[in-house]
N, C-alpha and C positions, 0 to 999 in steps of 0.2 A: 428371417431368420439369411433367408437368399440376400436381402439391402443389406443388412450388414455386414455381411462376407464382399460386399459389390462394394461396401464404403470404407472397409477395410484395407480390401485392397487398392482402392485410389489412394487411401494417405500412405499406404508404403509406397507407391511408383512417388506422388510427393514427393517424401519426403528425399526420395533415391534422389528425383531429378536436381531435390535440394541442393543436396548434399555434391550431385557433379556440378551444379552449378558455380559454388566451393569451391571445390578443386579445381575447378576453371580459372577463379579469379586470383586464385591464391597465386604467387608468382615465387621465383630464387630469381634475382638478379648477380651476374657477378661485374666482378670488379677490378680488375687488372691495373697495382699499383707497385712501384717500389716505396723505398722508405724502409725498406728493411724486414727481417720478419722477427718477432718478437711474442711469439704467441704463449711460448712458455713461462713469458715472463704476466704476460697479459690476457691470454684466450679466454680467460673466466672476468677480468674485471670490465666492472661496470659503473666504478669510482673513479672521474678525473681529477679526486686531489692530488697536488703534486706532482703530478707527469707536467714533462716540459720534454719529453725525447720523439719528435718526429715519428718514428715506429710506434710510442708508447701512444701519442692523442689517436691516429689516426684508428688502431686496431681499435679501444676503446671507444671513440666514438661508434664506429662499424657493430662494435658489441651492443650497447646503447639501442642502438636504429634498430640492431632484429630483437631486440625484446624488447622494445615498443611495440614494433609492426609484424607481427606473426604469421600475418599473409603475404608479406612482403618481404622475405630475406634477403641478404646479403651473402656472398657468398667470397671469400677474396682469391684472388691468385697474384700470390708474389713474384713480381719481375725482378730481376739486376735491372742498376738502372744505365741507360733515362728510357729503359721498358722498350725501345722497340723493337727488339729484335722475337722479344716473347709476339708482342702486337702484329710485325708484320707476318710474321709466321698464321700465328691469328685467323689474319683479316686471309689470307693465301690458302688456307683451310678450308676456308669459307665457315669459322665458326666463332666471330668475334668476341669477345668480352662488350656485355652491352656498358659500361662505361673505364674509361679509362684516364690514367693520370700523365701528360706528356708535359714541356715544356714551351709554353705559348707559342715559338720562336720557331716550331716542327710545326704546326698546327698549315700554314698554307699547304704544306707537299702534299702532306694528306687528303685535306679539305679539295686544293684541285683537281687529284683522281678520282673525289667520287668519294672515298670511303668515310668520310667523315659525315653524321648527321645534323645539315641544318636545325640550330636549337634558338631562332629571335623570337618565334610564334610562342614553342610551347613555354620557353621560362615566361615570358611575358602566362602563357596561363596557369603554369603555377603558383605565378606569385615572384617572382625574381622580376628586381624592382633595374634597370639597367641602369636608369639615370643614377641611381645610388654607387655606380664605380666610378671611383676618380677618373679624370679622362687620360691620364697615363695609362692606367691602373687594365681599363676598357680595352684601349689597343692589342693588347696579349689575347682576343679568347675571336679575335675578328678575322674576317678574310672577305675582300671583296662588298665590304656592309656587312656582313654578317658574320651573326657570332656563331661559331661552331667549336664556342670553350666557353666556360666560367671562369673569369681569373683567381683564384685560390688565393694569393700570396704573392707578394715582391722580394725576392731574392735578390737586395741588392746591392749596390761596392757601396761601400760606409767608412767613416775616417775613426778607429778608435784609437781614443786620445788618454795619453797616463798622464792627471792629471795633478801628481806632484814634477814632474821632469816640464812643465808648461809653468809653473809656476814657480820652479828655479829660475827661470828665461823670465818672469815678469808679465806674462801670460796670460794669468788670470784675476776677473772682473774682481767686486768689492762681496759678487756673493758666490765665489768660487767659478765661475764656470768658464769655459777658456773662450778666452778674442779672439776668432776665427777670422782668421784674413780673408778682405774678399777681391783684391787683385793679385794679377803673379805679382806686380810688386811687392805687395804685404807679403804674401807667403813666402818671398825668398829672405825679407827684411825678420819675419819671423821665425822661417827656417836659420834662419844668421846668430839671432839672439838664440836657438835652444839651442845650438851650438857650442860657442860662445859658455855660454851659462851650466851645462853639464858633460861637452864632446860629444854627442847623441846627435843622432838623423832628427830632424824634425818627426819623418816618417820612411815605413819602407814600403816596399808591391811586392805582395804578394805573388809570388812566379808571372808567369810568363800573362795569366790572362788580366789579371789583374794591372799589367802594363797598358794590353792592349782595350779595357775596358774604361780606365782611365785618359788613353785617349778616344776613346769614342765619345766620353763624357763631355772632356775642352770641345771639341768639335759639336755638340748640340750644344756647346754653352757660347760659342761664335757664331751661333746662327747659317753653321754648314748644317750637310745630312747626304744620309748612308744612302738614298734613292730619288734619282733626278724625277721629275713629277708624268717621264713616260711607265714608271716604275724597276730603273734599269740601276745598278749599281753603282756609284760614285764615289770613289775613293783617292783619286788621285785631283783632288781644289785646294785651290789656296786654303781653307778653313782645314784641313787635317794637314797640306805641310805644316802651318804656324802651330799645332796642336801636334803633330809629329817632333816637332820644335820645343817646343815647351817641354815635352816629355824630354826631352835628352837633353835637355838645361838642365832643367836640374836632377838629374844622374850625375851629368857632367861637375856640376858642384859639390856633390854631394850633399843635399840637403834633400832629396829624396831619393833611396836608395832600394837597386834589389839585390841581397846578398849573393855574391860565387857566380851570378845572374845564374839564379834557381827558375826552378821552371815549373813546380808544385807548393812554392809559395811556401814548406815547413818553416825549413830555417827562419824564415822573417818571423812566421806565427811563435817560434821557441822567442826568439828578440825580444819581440816585445812585452812577451810574456814576464823575462826575467828583467825585465828594467833595463834594455837595450840599445831599447829608440824611444821617443816620447813621440809614436802613432803609427800606424799602420792601415793601407789602405788596404781594404779586402772586405769578405761580404758579410752579412747579416746574423749567418749561422753558426760565430766568431761565438758571437752576444754568452750568450749559455756557456758554455763551456770557458772563458773569462771569467764574467760567473762563482762557477763552481772554484774551479783555480782558486781566485780570491778568497774564496770562504773555506776553504780547507786546508787556508796559508800555503799550499804548493809553489807560490810564485811569489816574484819580487812585486809584481805588481799589486795597488795597491787600491788607489783613486782614480777608479774609472771611467769613463765619459764616453760617450757612444755622438758623434757629429753626423748631419746627412757628407756627403761629398767634397768638399769645399764651391761652390760658386765663382769662380775667380775673372770669367769676364762676364758682359752683358745678360746673356739670355740663362734664365735656370735650364738645369738639365745633367740626367744620372742614367749611366747604367745598369738594369736590372737584368733579370728573366723572369716566368715570374709558373709556376706552374697548374694548370688548366685540367678541370675537370670536365671529359667531352662525350660524348655516344657514337663508338665509335659501327656501328649499326650498316652506314652509308646512308643514299638517299630515297633511298622508299622503303625502311624498316619499317616496326608494327606502331601503330600511331596510341595504340596502349603500351606497349612496352619501351616506346621513350617519355611519352609521359611518369611512367613509372621512376624512369631512371636520373628525370630530372627531377623526381619529387627530392627523389633522394640525397643526388647535388644541390635542392635548394638548402636540406637538414643541414650537412656540408659544409655549406658558405650561411647558412644561418650559427651555424658555431662557431663560426671563424675566427671569435676573442679567443679561445682557447689554443685554435691552430698556432696566433698570434705569440702563445709564450715561448717558442723554436729561438724566436730574433728574425721570423722575419715580415716583412711589411704586410698590412693590410690592401687591400683595397678597393673594401664598402669605406663612402664617407662615416655613414653609422658606427661604423665599428672603430673604425678611429678615434671616432668625436666621443664613444666611450666610455666613462669613468675607466668601468673594468681594467680598456686598453689602455689607455691613463694611464691605471698605479701597478702596471709593470714596468719593469725594471730599465732603464731606459727610452722604454718607450717613444715616453713624448720628449724625448732631446733629437729623435730623427722621424718626428712624423709626419713632418711634411714633406717627405721623401717620396711620400706618394703620389702629389700633385708635382714632382720634380720627373718623376723618370719617366724617357724615352722610350719604347717599343723599337726590337730591332725589326725593320722592312718587312713589309706582310706581304712577303714577296717566294714564290717558291725558288729561289738561289739562298734564301736566311742560312742557314750550315754554309755552303759552300764559301759564303759569305767571311766567315768567322774564320773557318778553318785558312782560306790564303790570306783574308789579314793578318793572320798570327805569325806564319811563317815568316812574311816578309815585313813583317815591323820585327823580329827579333833578329832578321836578318841587318835593319840598321842597330838598335840595341845593341850587337855586337859586333857592329862597326864594318860590319861585310857588305854591305851597300850602304850610297849616301841615302836622306828620309827624299831628297826624289827620287832614286831609282829604285829605293822600296814603295813607293808610294805608283812609281809610273807602270812598275812592274802588278804588283798586285792587281791594278786597272786591267792590264793588260790580260791575263789570266782572268779575269773575271768578262770580263767582254765574252774572248773564247769560250768560255763556261753558258752564258748566254744564248751565244751562234749556234756551240754542239746540244744545248737542249733546246732550240726551237726547229 
């Protein structure tokens, strides 16, 4: 009897220890993200059918993960775009989330301060194949050769085209596809044909941001760069001056306009939807909205095509941003927790073809080449964009660069400054910023 009691005691103790071990193995990961809060619509949904919104897709993907991983739950913290205010507060308080999403251009400033966990080795450990990222996309997750982010998408500048207006100008081929210009002269010639046939511009730029994104694309295409070999910003260069003069020339000729010098692009977007322009220079994020408006008969736009940002000079190159998943647990984070976090990130990346429904370009060659991606509306029309994107220089001054260049280019667009003076002033301000930072 005594032996039986002793055996039962050992069994109870073993079960108790086993339960404790299981409890220790169970984990809750916190994910800080923007993309909106749609828990009322998708809080319990685990079926992705028909969902095309950023918020809906990321919410349902998280729901599916939680259903399939009862011992590794993901708890979402919804942040306001662009996520930096809440992330900074959490890091300062010593309570960073396990995972966060940020635009790739912001990675250097966080990584340089030790706020992010290096991911190259753990990515390999959980099975993320870095060689599957396109060359342009991979850059967005890197800082000093180390992955600190896993690139999830490419939110790029593209060319939205009204095929009916292009057809009026005789600029579609026998298959009904637009005959895209491949040089500055071709572009101006095509624009003149569109205007002669329709009285409308070949394209409008959606606000100040589209103007600067076009400028940087042309700098890349001209063989220029935004940083020198020492990692310092360069904007007062021959390539930048040629690119800025070309942007201003197109506006002076009236072939590419920016309505009323608008800042946010809303008028240009509305004009394109209403058939008042033959094209729109804006982002991938517009595609679903136009498709929906066409399907519901809300707009004059009917035959809609999406093209890469036009390559008019010798080199491929276009502007894009990229949402990256990162682990803001710092340099000395618990390896088990980091691996768990990156396992969730891998799962999101493996399902990124679903995220492609929102319109953004993809970062992985295997996804881009998949039948599921190619069958999404318009995606095959601009798939090469993922190979042609160029990232913001992977330096801590990246955000300052955009703020300063936006202001100085706007001064040139509004004829407050000459192009030469605008670029020289931008360079001087950037030089001062670097000096101050050091």
